[in-house]
KOLTOR-77184 format. One record per residue: y, x, z of N, C-alpha, C in turn; residue number from 0; residue in one letter. Coordinates in steps of 0.02 Angstrom, whole numbers. Layout:
N
      ny      nx      nz     cay     cax     caz      cy      cx      cz  num  residuo
       Y       X       Z       Y       X       Z       Y       X       Z  NUM        A
...
This chain:
414
      ny      nx      nz     cay     cax     caz      cy      cx      cz  num  residuo
   -1456    2537    1427   -1430    2612    1469   -1348    2603    1446    0        X
   -1345    2579    1433   -1268    2571    1462   -1239    2482    1422    1        X
   -1182    2445    1488   -1186    2376    1485   -1127    2363    1431    2        X
   -1098    2416    1399   -1051    2411    1333   -1015    2360    1353    3        X
    -954    2367    1425    -915    2350    1435    -856    2390    1430    4        X
    -852    2434    1431    -833    2488    1401    -847    2575    1364    5        X
    -830    2604    1330    -824    2634    1279    -847    2719    1330    6        X
    -890    2720    1347    -912    2788    1370    -982    2812    1344    7        X
   -1007    2878    1337   -1044    2907    1341   -1082    2864    1252    8        X
   -1031    2877    1202   -1042    2844    1159   -1052    2922    1087    9        X
   -1069    2914    1072   -1111    2974    1009   -1097    2983     951   10        X
   -1091    2999     915   -1118    3019     844   -1129    3083     842   11        X
   -1190    3086     818   -1221    3154     793   -1278    3145     737   12        X
   -1234    3246     705   -1251    3208     639   -1258    3299     591   13        X
   -1282    3307     518   -1260    3343     495   -1250    3326     437   14        X
   -1198    3348     392   -1181    3317     303   -1165    3391     267   15        X
   -1143    3364     217   -1134    3405     168   -1053    3453     176   16        X
   -1024    3415     228    -966    3474     225    -986    3553     253   17        X
   -1065    3569     300   -1058    3591     324   -1144    3633     311   18        X
   -1173    3584     302   -1253    3607     262   -1282    3593     171   19        X
   -1282    3641     160   -1309    3628      69   -1374    3579      77   20        X
   -1370    3575       5   -1456    3490     -16   -1519    3520       6   21        X
   -1516    3567      22   -1565    3591      67   -1596    3596     124   22        X
   -1514    3606     143   -1547    3612     219   -1529    3533     251   23        X
   -1477    3496     208   -1501    3419     233   -1554    3396     213   24        X
   -1577    3421     154   -1648    3383     145   -1714    3407     193   25        X
   -1712    3439     231   -1756    3455     292   -1733    3376     360   26        X
   -1656    3363     341   -1648    3324     413   -1638    3244     382   27        X
   -1669    3243     328   -1653    3165     290   -1714    3154     332   28        X
   -1716    3076     327   -1762    3032     368   -1815    2968     299   29        X
   -1865    2991     306   -1907    2935     269   -1894    2859     311   30        X
   -1910    2805     283   -1930    2753     306   -1977    2767     394   31        X
   -2034    2778     371   -2059    2792     433   -2048    2836     462   32        X
   -2002    2887     464   -1960    2910     515   -1915    2898     571   33        X
   -1883    2851     503   -1820    2835     543   -1855    2768     610   34        X
   -1923    2735     576   -1950    2680     619   -1943    2723     685   35        X
   -2011    2803     676   -2029    2852     733   -1960    2830     785   36        X
   -1913    2846     758   -1834    2857     801   -1835    2797     847   37        X
   -1816    2726     809   -1806    2689     845   -1858    2663     898   38        X
   -1904    2678     858   -1957    2646     945   -1977    2732     992   39        X
   -1949    2772     988   -1948    2848    1037   -1880    2803    1055   40        X
   -1819    2793    1036   -1771    2765    1069   -1797    2701    1117   41        X
   -1830    2648    1111   -1815    2609    1133   -1877    2628    1199   42        X
   -1897    2684    1188   -1958    2693    1249   -1910    2762    1308   43        X
   -1858    2756    1271   -1817    2815    1298   -1753    2764    1373   44        X
   -1752    2691    1338   -1714    2674    1366   -1647    2634    1323   45        X
   -1657    2687    1247   -1602    2641    1233   -1623    2580    1208   46        X
   -1540    2542    1210   -1556    2465    1192   -1490    2459    1123   47        X
   -1470    2517    1088   -1442    2483    1055   -1436    2557    1004   48        X
   -1443    2588     921   -1442    2651     903   -1469    2597     821   49        X
   -1407    2652     788   -1403    2665     712   -1404    2714     685   50        X
   -1469    2719     646   -1457    2791     608   -1454    2807     517   51        X
   -1392    2810     514   -1360    2824     447   -1359    2882     393   52        X
   -1448    2866     355   -1447    2933     328   -1427    2910     254   53        X
   -1388    2969     221   -1410    2939     150   -1376    3015     104   54        X
   -1366    3022      43   -1381    3082      20   -1318    3150      55   55        X
   -1272    3125      78   -1213    3160     112   -1237    3195     177   56        X
   -1268    3147     212   -1280    3158     281   -1334    3092     331   57        X
   -1355    3155     409   -1410    3115     431   -1367    3085     477   58        X
   -1362    3062     517   -1324    3047     587   -1345    2978     616   59        X
   -1335    2993     684   -1369    2941     722   -1321    2908     776   60        X
   -1306    2832     760   -1257    2825     822   -1282    2774     860   61        X
   -1255    2798     936   -1305    2770     992   -1278    2794    1053   62        X
   -1265    2755    1100   -1233    2759    1180   -1284    2823    1213   63        X
   -1290    2839    1249   -1347    2885    1304   -1322    2934    1365   64        X
   -1377    2960    1367   -1350    2990    1423   -1316    3070    1444   65        X
   -1333    3094    1360   -1293    3149    1363   -1327    3150    1283   66        X
   -1281    3205    1261   -1296    3201    1140   -1358    3212    1121   67        X
   -1371    3288    1197   -1464    3310    1166   -1498    3243    1176   68        X
   -1497    3220    1199   -1556    3136    1211   -1560    3138    1115   69        X
   -1506    3126    1082   -1508    3082    1014   -1523    3148     968   70        X
   -1488    3212     995   -1514    3270     939   -1576    3279     933   71        X
   -1608    3257    1018   -1684    3285    1011   -1740    3251     951   72        X
   -1708    3189     953   -1759    3128     923   -1740    3137     863   73        X
   -1686    3168     825   -1674    3180     761   -1719    3245     740   74        X
   -1744    3318     775   -1748    3345     759   -1823    3334     773   75        X
   -1841    3323     821   -1930    3289     835   -1953    3238     750   76        X
   -1907    3196     734   -1934    3170     707   -1904    3191     612   77        X
   -1897    3247     595   -1875    3255     534   -1899    3302     529   78        X
   -1888    3342     477   -1924    3422     466   -1856    3473     488   79        X
   -1799    3468     513   -1739    3503     546   -1767    3525     601   80        X
   -1725    3589     622   -1726    3613     704   -1674    3617     720   81        X
   -1699    3626     811   -1616    3634     837   -1598    3655     833   82        X
   -1620    3755     807   -1580    3785     790   -1515    3773     747   83        X
   -1564    3775     682   -1500    3732     623   -1463    3663     633   84        X
   -1474    3629     700   -1421    3574     708   -1365    3616     761   85        X
   -1396    3683     769   -1341    3692     821   -1293    3731     804   86        X
   -1305    3777     747   -1256    3790     702   -1221    3760     633   87        X
   -1262    3691     621   -1220    3643     559   -1215    3593     581   88        X
   -1239    3567     630   -1223    3508     651   -1148    3465     692   89        X
   -1158    3415     698   -1066    3381     745   -1097    3345     795   90        X
   -1048    3350     852   -1064    3296     876    -980    3257     899   91        X
    -995    3181     906    -928    3163     930    -928    3117     963   92        X
    -903    3095    1042    -889    3056    1076    -872    3010    1074   93        X
    -838    2955    1084    -811    2896    1114    -760    2861    1073   94        X
    -703    2879    1077    -666    2851    1011    -649    2893     961   95        X
    -667    2963     969    -669    2993     897    -731    2988     857   96        X
    -776    2951     906    -858    2926     863    -847    2876     831   97        X
    -804    2845     832    -779    2757     827    -737    2811     735   98        X
    -696    2845     769    -667    2851     712    -689    2890     646   99        X
    -750    2912     669    -786    2945     636    -827    2919     580  100        X
    -834    2854     624    -893    2817     579    -872    2762     553  101        X
    -778    2759     579    -759    2699     504    -747    2747     443  102        X
    -735    2814     449    -687    2859     393    -768    2865     339  103        X
    -834    2866     371    -896    2882     346    -906    2783     325  104        X
    -911    2743     341    -912    2675     329    -864    2675     257  105        X
    -809    2679     259    -754    2664     197    -742    2711     139  106        X
    -778    2792     169    -787    2807     121    -737    2861     105  107        X
    -716    2888     173    -642    2930     181    -678    3007     185  108        X
    -746    2982     216    -779    3066     223    -833    3063     174  109        X
    -852    3039     130    -899    3037      68    -861    3125      51  110        X
    -923    3126       9    -921    3213     -60    -868    3212     -84  111        X
    -896    3113    -128    -806    3055    -172    -802    3029    -141  112        X
    -761    3073    -146    -685    3001    -114    -703    2954    -110  113        X
    -699    2888     -73    -697    2827    -115    -776    2806    -111  114        X
    -787    2819    -104    -874    2814    -134    -895    2735     -76  115        X
    -907    2701    -144    -936    2644     -99    -999    2615    -107  116        X
   -1035    2685     -98   -1120    2658    -118   -1119    2664     -21  117        X
   -1095    2699      14   -1118    2688      51   -1096    2647     139  118        X
   -1069    2597      92   -1058    2536     154   -1113    2513     147  119        X
   -1165    2503      88   -1227    2460      56   -1266    2506     112  120        X
   -1278    2569     117   -1312    2618     134   -1296    2592     230  121        X
   -1231    2587     259   -1225    2588     322   -1268    2495     345  122        X
   -1245    2448     294   -1285    2387     320   -1364    2400     304  123        X
   -1383    2427     263   -1464    2443     265   -1489    2472     342  124        X
   -1454    2524     361   -1441    2568     391   -1453    2508     478  125        X
   -1389    2474     459   -1404    2411     534   -1461    2365     522  126        X
   -1493    2329     460   -1530    2289     459   -1600    2323     503  127        X
   -1624    2370     491   -1676    2400     492   -1675    2411     591  128        X
   -1600    2450     607   -1623    2418     675   -1617    2361     687  129        X
   -1576    2309     694   -1593    2245     720   -1643    2194     701  130        X
   -1697    2259     635   -1764    2202     610   -1794    2229     683  131        X
   -1807    2283     707   -1830    2332     771   -1777    2310     839  132        X
   -1740    2227     870   -1698    2249     899   -1669    2285     939  133        X
   -1644    2334     872   -1610    2378     946   -1527    2374     924  134        X
   -1484    2316     877   -1427    2317     901   -1397    2229     912  135        X
   -1345    2263     992   -1320    2210    1001   -1269    2206    1007  136        X
   -1229    2173    1043   -1178    2152    1015   -1090    2218    1009  137        X
   -1104    2267    1037   -1074    2321    1043   -1071    2340     935  138        X
   -1140    2333     933   -1150    2387     855   -1150    2348     824  139        X
   -1173    2259     814   -1128    2205     772   -1069    2191     757  140        X
   -1035    2215     835    -968    2201     805    -942    2257     765  141        X
    -958    2320     796    -953    2403     763    -944    2387     669  142        X
   -1008    2358     663   -1016    2378     610   -1021    2340     556  143        X
    -980    2271     571    -931    2215     544    -845    2227     526  144        X
    -836    2247     567    -768    2289     577    -769    2335     542  145        X
    -819    2384     513    -816    2435     451    -803    2397     412  146        X
    -865    2357     388    -906    2322     340    -819    2288     308  147        X
    -764    2258     361    -709    2228     359    -669    2262     331  148        X
    -636    2342     364    -602    2391     337    -618    2407     253  149        X
    -690    2416     245    -705    2452     184    -645    2380     126  150        X
    -691    2304     131    -686    2277      83    -606    2293      83  151        X
    -574    2296     126    -508    2263     100    -471    2328     102  152        X
    -481    2418     101    -470    2471      56    -481    2457     -20  153        X
    -561    2435     -17    -557    2422     -80    -536    2365    -118  154        X
    -512    2334     -98    -465    2275    -126    -402    2271    -136  155        X
    -378    2327     -62    -279    2328     -57    -265    2412     -85  156        X
    -303    2448    -121    -315    2516    -139    -349    2525    -190  157        X
    -307    2577    -244    -347    2609    -265    -382    2672    -259  158        X
    -396    2688    -209    -438    2738    -178    -521    2748    -227  159        X
    -544    2692    -243    -600    2689    -272    -588    2661    -324  160        X
    -539    2698    -364    -551    2717    -448    -547    2768    -481  161        X
    -623    2765    -529    -626    2816    -565    -702    2824    -544  162        X
    -725    2897    -521    -800    2917    -492    -807    2930    -434  163        X
    -841    2859    -427    -813    2855    -332    -880    2841    -303  164        X
    -939    2838    -336   -1024    2863    -325   -1075    2879    -359  165        X
   -1095    2914    -340   -1150    2967    -352   -1180    2931    -404  166        X
   -1180    2875    -436   -1199    2830    -506   -1176    2841    -559  167        X
   -1102    2826    -531   -1025    2835    -586   -1067    2916    -609  168        X
   -1052    2980    -563   -1030    3002    -573   -1100    3062    -616  169        X
   -1139    3023    -606   -1200    3061    -625   -1196    3023    -720  170        X
   -1191    2958    -731   -1163    2939    -810   -1129    3002    -817  171        X
   -1071    2994    -789    -984    3021    -834   -1025    3097    -841  172        X
   -1080    3119    -813   -1106    3192    -810   -1148    3215    -874  173        X
   -1195    3173    -901   -1228    3142    -932   -1164    3155   -1001  174        X
   -1126    3099   -1026   -1071    3105   -1068   -1056    3170   -1095  175        X
   -1015    3180   -1041    -979    3234   -1035   -1023    3326   -1061  176        X
   -1091    3318   -1045   -1123    3363   -1080   -1186    3350   -1122  177        X
   -1189    3297   -1142   -1249    3286   -1190   -1203    3248   -1247  178        X
   -1218    3284   -1317   -1182    3262   -1388   -1223    3207   -1384  179        X
   -1203    3144   -1420   -1241    3095   -1487   -1291    3064   -1387  180        X
   -1247    3064   -1336   -1299    3025   -1288   -1326    2966   -1321  181        X
   -1289    2921   -1375   -1341    2842   -1358   -1383    2872   -1403  182        X
   -1429    2906   -1425   -1451    2923   -1450   -1519    2954   -1431  183        X
   -1503    2991   -1373   -1536    3042   -1332   -1587    2985   -1282  184        X
   -1655    3010   -1282   -1725    2941   -1257   -1702    2983   -1180  185        X
   -1696    2921   -1128   -1646    2938   -1056   -1718    2885   -1013  186        X
   -1752    2920    -972   -1798    2914    -937   -1775    2912    -861  187        X
   -1766    2846    -815   -1749    2808    -769   -1800    2808    -723  188        X
   -1783    2855    -645   -1866    2839    -618   -1854    2835    -548  189        X
   -1845    2773    -529   -1819    2729    -462   -1797    2669    -474  190        X
   -1790    2603    -435   -1746    2568    -435   -1716    2546    -370  191        X
   -1706    2586    -332   -1680    2589    -253   -1588    2559    -289  192        X
   -1546    2558    -257   -1509    2539    -250   -1465    2602    -290  193        X
   -1454    2665    -290   -1425    2718    -339   -1471    2680    -409  194        X
   -1540    2690    -391   -1548    2686    -479   -1510    2632    -507  195        X
   -1515    2567    -490   -1512    2504    -503   -1406    2530    -519  196        X
   -1404    2545    -496   -1312    2565    -529   -1301    2603    -558  197        X
   -1355    2667    -545   -1342    2693    -628   -1383    2666    -666  198        X
   -1421    2640    -684   -1465    2600    -717   -1402    2564    -779  199        X
   -1360    2525    -746   -1292    2477    -753   -1240    2535    -772  200        X
   -1238    2582    -768   -1181    2614    -783   -1206    2662    -835  201        X
   -1277    2687    -855   -1291    2712    -909   -1287    2663    -960  202        X
   -1305    2576    -943   -1305    2551   -1028   -1238    2530   -1027  203        X
   -1196    2521    -973   -1129    2519    -996   -1070    2561   -1029  204        X
   -1101    2619   -1021   -1046    2672   -1033   -1069    2733   -1081  205        X
   -1172    2716   -1091   -1182    2753   -1158   -1195    2715   -1198  206        X
   -1210    2678   -1215   -1209    2596   -1317   -1271    2637   -1308  207        X
   -1335    2679   -1255   -1401    2688   -1274   -1457    2631   -1287  208        X
   -1490    2640   -1346   -1554    2573   -1323   -1611    2596   -1331  209        X
   -1602    2672   -1294   -1685    2717   -1277   -1671    2719   -1209  210        X
   -1660    2654   -1165   -1665    2696   -1077   -1735    2649   -1086  211        X
   -1786    2677   -1037   -1850    2667    -984   -1846    2691    -943  212        X
   -1861    2628    -883   -1872    2646    -811   -1967    2635    -802  213        X
   -1944    2646    -741   -2040    2640    -706   -2002    2709    -637  214        X
   -2031    2632    -594   -2073    2604    -527   -2123    2612    -509  215        X
   -2134    2646    -443   -2212    2634    -418   -2228    2563    -419  216        X
   -2172    2528    -405   -2150    2464    -429   -2138    2439    -465  217        X
   -2185    2401    -498   -2167    2385    -592   -2146    2318    -587  218        X
   -2130    2278    -515   -2104    2236    -522   -2056    2240    -539  219        X
   -2015    2274    -480   -1968    2278    -464   -1929    2316    -520  220        X
   -1953    2343    -551   -1916    2388    -611   -1914    2332    -660  221        X
   -1966    2276    -710   -1933    2232    -713   -1880    2178    -714  222        X
   -1855    2176    -671   -1828    2153    -644   -1743    2179    -686  223        X
   -1759    2262    -651   -1705    2290    -673   -1690    2263    -763  224        X
   -1774    2276    -798   -1786    2285    -872   -1737    2224    -909  225        X
   -1754    2173    -868   -1725    2096    -892   -1665    2081    -875  226        X
   -1614    2114    -835   -1550    2127    -820   -1527    2153    -883  227        X
   -1532    2218    -907   -1514    2252    -934   -1527    2288    -984  228        X
   -1583    2241   -1022   -1626    2222   -1065   -1650    2305   -1088  229        X
   -1691    2331   -1037   -1707    2419   -1062   -1782    2384   -1065  230        X
   -1792    2468   -1077   -1878    2467   -1087   -1912    2476   -1007  231        X
   -1962    2444    -984   -2008    2470    -933   -2070    2489    -937  232        X
   -2101    2552    -920   -2156    2557    -916   -2212    2551    -836  233        X
   -2276    2570    -859   -2330    2594    -770   -2310    2652    -774  234        X
   -2299    2665    -682   -2293    2714    -669   -2343    2776    -700  235        X
   -2407    2729    -714   -2439    2771    -732   -2426    2818    -764  236        X
   -2395    2794    -831   -2344    2824    -872   -2287    2875    -874  237        X
   -2276    2887    -818   -2221    2931    -789   -2226    2996    -853  238        X
   -2273    3026    -833   -2286    3105    -867   -2274    3092    -937  239        X
   -2302    3060    -977   -2319    3049   -1048   -2243    3018   -1081  240        X
   -2183    2992   -1028   -2115    2972   -1037   -2085    3028   -1041  241        X
   -2111    3066    -975   -2060    3137    -958   -2082    3171   -1035  242        X
   -2118    3178   -1066   -2133    3225   -1116   -2082    3219   -1166  243        X
   -2056    3141   -1188   -2033    3123   -1231   -1953    3108   -1208  244        X
   -1923    3118   -1154   -1886    3129   -1141   -1813    3175   -1153  245        X
   -1767    3164   -1165   -1721    3221   -1188   -1679    3224   -1103  246        X
   -1660    3161   -1065   -1620    3164    -996   -1661    3094    -971  247        X
   -1673    3158    -895   -1718    3112    -841   -1676    3110    -790  248        X
   -1667    3032    -754   -1644    3038    -690   -1684    3030    -655  249        X
   -1674    3080    -587   -1730    3053    -544   -1703    3041    -468  250        X
   -1690    2972    -456   -1671    2915    -423   -1721    2890    -378  251        X
   -1765    2905    -360   -1822    2872    -311   -1843    2947    -247  252        X
   -1886    2923    -207   -1924    2967    -136   -2000    2967    -172  253        X
   -2042    3010    -156   -2088    3026    -145   -2103    3102    -115  254        X
   -2159    3085     -92   -2198    3144     -18   -2199    3237     -53  255        X
   -2213    3190    -138   -2240    3273    -150   -2180    3292    -240  256        X
   -2165    3334    -241   -2110    3340    -308   -2164    3316    -376  257        X
   -2124    3248    -379   -2133    3219    -466   -2152    3252    -531  258        X
   -2071    3320    -506   -2049    3342    -587   -2075    3421    -578  259        X
   -2118    3439    -615   -2145    3535    -605   -2164    3571    -657  260        X
   -2169    3626    -629   -2167    3661    -710   -2247    3624    -752  261        X
   -2313    3595    -711   -2351    3577    -753   -2348    3519    -794  262        X
   -2300    3492    -759   -2260    3415    -821   -2230    3449    -858  263        X
   -2202    3481    -871   -2138    3511    -929   -2195    3543    -972  264        X
   -2159    3570   -1048   -2189    3600   -1070   -2091    3644   -1111  265        X
   -2110    3715   -1091   -2090    3755   -1083   -2022    3766   -1141  266        X
   -2057    3741   -1201   -2006    3717   -1265   -1969    3654   -1248  267        X
   -1993    3616   -1211   -1949    3565   -1201   -1876    3562   -1169  268        X
   -1811    3546   -1216   -1756    3559   -1185   -1753    3481   -1155  269        X
   -1698    3487   -1101   -1725    3441   -1057   -1644    3447   -1017  270        X
   -1618    3388   -1008   -1569    3384    -946   -1604    3329    -881  271        X
   -1608    3362    -827   -1615    3311    -764   -1573    3320    -721  272        X
   -1554    3255    -689   -1499    3254    -657   -1553    3210    -573  273        X
   -1535    3243    -538   -1571    3240    -481   -1524    3218    -415  274        X
   -1557    3159    -413   -1508    3113    -365   -1547    3096    -298  275        X
   -1580    3162    -288   -1644    3103    -204   -1637    3186    -166  276        X
   -1658    3154    -116   -1627    3222     -59   -1703    3192      -7  277        X
   -1759    3235       8   -1757    3290     -19   -1750    3308     -87  278        X
   -1755    3368    -111   -1763    3342    -198   -1824    3328    -220  279        X
   -1851    3306    -246   -1914    3282    -273   -1946    3350    -357  280        X
   -1885    3378    -378   -1896    3450    -417   -1917    3502    -409  281        X
   -1979    3546    -433   -1991    3606    -410   -2016    3617    -482  282        X
   -1940    3641    -494   -1967    3705    -547   -1960    3785    -538  283        X
   -1971    3836    -601   -1940    3890    -584   -1919    3916    -642  284        X
   -1885    3965    -624   -1823    3978    -678   -1877    4013    -756  285        X
   -1919    3999    -741   -1960    4016    -833   -1968    3960    -879  286        X
   -1929    3877    -834   -1909    3840    -887   -1852    3830    -901  287        X
   -1849    3875    -969   -1753    3914    -974   -1730    3846   -1019  288        X
   -1779    3797   -1037   -1743    3745   -1066   -1721    3697   -1036  289        X
   -1732    3678    -948   -1707    3616    -909   -1669    3637    -884  290        X
   -1608    3611    -878   -1549    3617    -850   -1557    3571    -793  291        X
   -1564    3585    -729   -1555    3519    -676   -1473    3531    -652  292        X
   -1462    3466    -625   -1421    3450    -591   -1386    3402    -532  293        X
   -1379    3415    -489   -1408    3395    -402   -1332    3358    -383  294        X
   -1327    3318    -315   -1301    3312    -287   -1226    3330    -295  295        X
   -1252    3379    -251   -1173    3445    -222   -1152    3447    -318  296        X
   -1191    3478    -375   -1125    3498    -429   -1112    3431    -461  297        X
   -1140    3364    -444   -1107    3302    -483   -1042    3276    -415  298        X
   -1019    3303    -362    -969    3315    -320    -900    3331    -368  299        X
    -925    3385    -410    -892    3436    -402    -855    3409    -492  300        X
    -873    3359    -500    -843    3320    -569    -797    3287    -589  301        X
    -808    3249    -507    -762    3197    -490    -671    3232    -461  302        X
    -671    3294    -482    -603    3338    -438    -558    3297    -497  303        X
    -575    3277    -558    -516    3266    -612    -478    3204    -580  304        X
    -518    3166    -542    -500    3091    -529    -444    3115    -469  305        X
    -493    3177    -429    -491    3156    -346    -405    3177    -330  306        X
    -342    3181    -377    -326    3190    -337    -253    3143    -324  307        X
    -271    3083    -398    -260    3031    -394    -251    2962    -352  308        X
    -342    2981    -340    -380    2956    -273    -346    2973    -190  309        X
    -306    3014    -185    -281    3059    -135    -223    3043    -134  310        X
    -172    2992    -168    -125    2974    -150    -141    2901    -113  311        X
    -178    2880    -101    -210    2806     -84    -239    2821     -16  312        X
    -239    2883     -13    -264    2900      78    -226    2835     125  313        X
    -171    2865     135    -123    2842     198    -139    2761     199  314        X
    -151    2716     124    -128    2684     127    -216    2645     168  315        X
    -276    2691     156    -342    2648     191    -330    2684     252  316        X
    -289    2749     279    -296    2745     349    -262    2707     387  317        X
    -222    2666     361    -159    2632     392    -192    2529     415  318        X
    -255    2547     348    -297    2479     374    -364    2489     441  319        X
    -361    2565     414    -446    2597     448    -386    2573     543  320        X
    -347    2599     527    -322    2610     610    -321    2522     630  321        X
    -290    2461     587    -262    2402     606    -345    2380     609  322        X
    -364    2397     621    -442    2340     613    -477    2389     678  323        X
    -470    2450     662    -519    2493     737    -483    2474     804  324        X
    -406    2456     784    -377    2470     863    -400    2396     888  325        X
    -409    2330     829    -433    2261     849    -516    2274     879  326        X
    -561    2347     845    -621    2329     891    -629    2401     928  327        X
    -584    2416     982    -550    2436    1041    -521    2400    1071  328        X
    -459    2361    1073    -435    2300    1116    -517    2285    1105  329        X
    -529    2231    1074    -604    2210    1096    -662    2245    1147  330        X
    -686    2308    1139    -727    2330    1203    -658    2354    1267  331        X
    -618    2344    1264    -560    2352    1298    -575    2277    1362  332        X
    -554    2208    1327    -575    2169    1348    -645    2147    1371  333        X
    -686    2172    1340    -753    2163    1381    -738    2173    1445  334        X
    -723    2236    1446    -716    2258    1526    -732    2182    1593  335        X
    -708    2157    1593    -701    2104    1617    -721    2048    1604  336        X
    -766    2051    1550    -813    1994    1557    -851    1977    1640  337        X
    -894    2029    1658    -927    2022    1696    -903    1985    1763  338        X
    -839    2010    1777    -762    1984    1830    -763    1908    1818  339        X
    -741    1882    1766    -738    1829    1727    -792    1768    1732  340        X
    -841    1803    1718    -913    1751    1717    -924    1726    1771  341        X
    -921    1792    1825    -923    1785    1916    -887    1730    1926  342        X
    -830    1729    1934    -793    1676    1964    -794    1625    1919  343        X
    -825    1592    1863    -810    1543    1824    -872    1532    1896  344        X
    -927    1561    1881   -1018    1544    1930    -974    1516    1974  345        X
    -943    1554    2015    -925    1535    2096    -893    1505    2099  346        X
    -847    1469    2048    -801    1402    2059    -844    1344    2029  347        X
    -904    1379    2003    -928    1307    1995    -977    1303    2049  348        X
    -996    1368    2082   -1044    1334    2129   -1034    1284    2189  349        X
    -953    1315    2207    -905    1284    2257    -912    1215    2263  350        X
    -896    1220    2177    -898    1144    2145    -935    1097    2161  351        X
    -971    1103    2159   -1044    1074    2148   -1053    1054    2251  352        X
   -1044    1119    2253   -1056    1133    2336    -992    1051    2393  353        X
    -941    1083    2364    -911    1009    2383    -929     961    2364  354        X
    -933     939    2292    -952     874    2276   -1038     826    2310  355        X
   -1069     892    2339   -1128     849    2377   -1109     839    2434  356        X
   -1056     900    2471   -1029     877    2513    -995     783    2543  357        X
    -984     806    2501    -924     715    2481    -987     635    2481  358        X
   -1011     679    2441   -1097     615    2460   -1111     603    2481  359        X
   -1146     665    2518   -1159     665    2630   -1125     614    2642  360        X
   -1041     617    2634   -1011     586    2700   -1020     531    2654  361        X
    -972     527    2596    -953     443    2588   -1023     403    2565  362        X
   -1073     426    2533   -1119     388    2519   -1145     379    2462  363        X
   -1086     392    2404   -1048     401    2338   -1019     481    2322  364        X
   -1020     476    2240    -987     501    2236    -899     468    2196  365        X
    -858     520    2229    -793     496    2214    -763     563    2155  366        X
    -792     606    2132    -770     678    2093    -786     660    2021  367        X
    -728     681    1989    -763     667    1907    -774     743    1898  368        X
    -820     795    1864    -844     840    1876    -810     864    1812  369        X
    -807     847    1774    -775     855    1694    -698     856    1735  370        X
    -684     854    1763    -582     854    1765    -564     944    1808  371        X
    -640     938    1862    -631    1007    1898    -671    1062    1857  372        X
    -696    1063    1808    -735    1089    1771    -662    1086    1714  373        X
    -634    1085    1715    -588    1108    1635    -534    1134    1722  374        X
    -508    1133    1761    -485    1149    1808    -514    1238    1794  375        X
    -576    1211    1792    -606    1299    1826    -579    1335    1739  376        X
    -586    1316    1696    -605    1353    1631    -521    1371    1631  377        X
    -468    1324    1649    -393    1347    1702    -390    1426    1698  378        X
    -409    1413    1775    -411    1455    1845    -426    1549    1790  379        X
    -507    1523    1758    -542    1605    1741    -479    1620    1688  380        X
    -460    1572    1657    -423    1590    1576    -340    1627    1599  381        X
    -298    1623    1651    -240    1633    1675    -279    1692    1695  382        X
    -321    1696    1733    -358    1762    1770    -343    1822    1708  383        X
    -403    1799    1659    -421    1829    1582    -332    1821    1571  384        X
    -297    1809    1557    -241    1824    1525    -183    1903    1571  385        X
    -204    1887    1631    -164    1928    1688    -195    1980    1656  386        X
    -269    2002    1642    -292    2056    1662    -282    2100    1590  387        X
    -243    2042    1545    -260    2083    1481    -195    2090    1480  388        X
    -123    2055    1480     -47    2066    1494     -38    2120    1545  389        X
     -77    2163    1587     -73    2197    1663    -125    2241    1669  390        X
    -148    2288    1589    -205    2321    1603    -188    2385    1697  391        X
    -154    2391    1680     -96    2449    1748    -133    2421    1798  392        X
    -163    2364    1798    -155    2300    1859    -208    2299    1863  393        X
    -235    2287    1824    -311    2244    1814    -355    2265    1860  394        X
    -370    2331    1875    -451    2364    1920    -425    2350    1983  395        X
    -362    2324    2026    -339    2314    2085    -335    2233    2060  396        X
    -338    2215    2033    -341    2147    2034    -430    2117    2020  397        X
    -471    2131    1995    -533    2141    2017    -571    2157    2053  398        X
    -549    2227    2068    -566    2223    2153    -535    2170    2208  399        X
    -475    2108    2204    -472    2080    2272    -489    2016    2260  400        X
    -504    2015    2174    -556    1934    2165    -634    1944    2184  401        X
    -655    2028    2191    -727    2020    2198    -718    2047    2282  402        X
    -655    2023    2283    -663    2029    2390    -662    1959    2410  403        X
    -632    1944    2377    -604    1865    2402    -669    1811    2395  404        X
    -664    1819    2316    -734    1779    2317    -822    1798    2344  405        X
    -818    1880    2345    -877    1894    2354    -917    1893    2294  406        X
    -908    1920    2227    -938    1913    2163    -974    1958    2181  407        X
   -1033    1943    2158   -1084    1994    2124   -1076    2007    2073  408        X
   -1052    2084    2036   -1037    2088    1955   -1111    2106    1904  409        X
   -1167    2125    1973   -1220    2160    1936   -1265    2113    1874  410        X
   -1243    2034    1899   -1315    1975    1883   -1260    1963    1816  411        X
   -1233    1977    1810   -1144    1950    1754   -1133    1991    1685  412        X
   -1184    2060    1670   -1175    2079    1628   -1164    2080    1558  413        X
């Protein structure tokens, strides 16, 4: 749909915590199968590069399109969200503004918890899913790698990731602050995805609790976590009996139906539930007076104590982003010339071969060293590339002259 030799018709469309509450974000949240359906439909629409960034804070699509409505339609058709809600609460960024937004998201500057370092892992997973489905090209690969580079530098060169900068860490800090004698409480962790693993690590590290039980649909994955952190692992069939024993439940798994509801809890049971899922896997009513549920939006509020300290490092982080983002934009700018340079090079090689053939026919022997003339072609095209880069205001005129003089066909050199 786009040659990617310039930055036009590139969009970010999405919905995030800034305008939409947890329930609304849950409607636009995408399962793996829903993401794959979007990718399949994108292929049919002629989209060659697309990335779906789906986290607890946001659901976004990054892609080139004739119109952003194409991407909005994909999201609304394959999620449980609708066009009216998106129109009221969603957002669309275009071209350079879209690139800037992706850098801010990937480096944690736009996260619900400032400096959240889990987002870059989620972005990598989104990239890999699109790549596995053959919907990543040079543009999206370069963009993703640039954002990863910026994230690494910000994490190592600034202190913006100090303190509670991830959902997993914030969850454990909340438990420590809210629960007395936390090291002796029965803790049940459900789910061993990245957030679940990070939560388990933080629980072990910061609570000194020896009564942590992990349950996952795939017991093998839970056992890997159990061996690593020396926690108890139970079969998924025991989930409800383990719920009855628990003082604290941390829910970090996806499920088609709510895992926790009135029927599996007792009204007398005093329980703290940390719900790290979106959409929520909990469905209990006000009759469960002894049960306290804390969700992602609640957790983001407890990080405010360290927020002012981390905000001091935002200018440093932005400086790093600007540097790497400019390198990426320069790469896009230079790619505009790639078809002309390739066409020129091939034309010169074609003329070289024709000349060698003519001399052979005339003299009967080859009196020409092809490698020498090839080096000359490299120097000529290199000089042309340097001129275009150093004289951007004259670049279009120069390319038009070369196209006319050498009769270049750029369509076959995209």
